[in-house]
N, C-alpha and C positions, 0 to 999 in steps of 0.2 A: 252924242245925242241926236246928230242928224240922220243917223241910221234908224233909230226909234221913231223920229219924225216919218220918215219914209214907210216904215211898217205900219204907222197909224194911218197913213193915207192910202194903202194898198186896198184895192176892191177885192175882198176875199168873198168868193161866191156870190157876187153881185150885191153884196151888202157893203155900203160905204161908211159904216158907222165907225166911230173911233173907239180905240180900246182905252177904257179907263184905267187909271192908276190911282193907288192910294198910297200915302206914306204914313207908316205907323210909328210907335216909338222905337222899335227895333230894326226896322228897315223898310224896304218897299215891298208892298204886295199888289197883285194885279187882282182888280174886281170891279165890279159896278160901282161908279161914283155918284151918279145922279140920273135924273131923268134923261132918256134917250141915250144912254151909253150901256154897253153890255160888257161883261166880263170876257176876258180872253179865253176862258174855258168854254163859254157859251159859243163863242164865235168859232173856236176850233172844232168843237162837237159838231155844230151845225155844218161846217165845211166837211167834215169826215163823213157825215150822213149824206151830203149832197154827191160827193165823190163815189160813196158806195151806191147811191141810187142810179148814177150815171153808169156805173160798171155793170148793174144789173139790167138796165135798159138796154146796154149795148148788147149783152148776152142774149136777153130776149129777142132783139132784132135779128142776131145771127141765127138763132134756133128757128124763128118764124122763116127766114130766108131759106135755110137748109131744108126745113119740112115743106117748103113751096107755099106757104101761107101768104107771102109777099114775094113780088117780083121786082121791087124798087131797091136796085142795089146801092144807089147814091144815098138813100137813107140808112142803110146798114153801114156803109162806109163813114158817113157823118157821125152816127152815133158812137162808132168805135173811135174815132178820132177825137171826139169831144171828151170820151172817157180817158183815153190816153193822155191827152193834154191836161186834164184835170188833176190824174193821177201824177203826173210829172211836176205840176206845180205844187202839189201837196207834198212830194218828197223833197223838192226844193226848199220848202218852208221848213220842213223837218230838219234838213241839213244846216240851214240857217241857225234855227234855234239850238241845236246841238253844238255849232260853233260858238254861239253866244254863251251857252252854258259852260263849255270848256273854258272860255275866257274868263269868265266870272270865277269859276272854281281855281283857276290858277293866279288870282290876285291875291296880292300880299296885304295883310291888314297891319 
């Protein structure tokens, strides 16, 4: 359970909200549980959108630099590094979720 608490406290995409969980009759499901809490799906989709936007912004910066519209190489490098770091973080989150899914799948009942 310590790993779940660490995931709940991670700042995902600048959002510090907790991921709410509900327990139903047949098992646990992730969803909004009350005011101020968002579902895991919403957090994930928001972060996917943010990473995509960072990638598009970095591509636009590179295009503008190559076309001569801007001369500020540091902004281009900064945007590219920010997009790369965000994508790497998203990939690591996906890997951790896949590991957790594999672990749950292998549980014996």
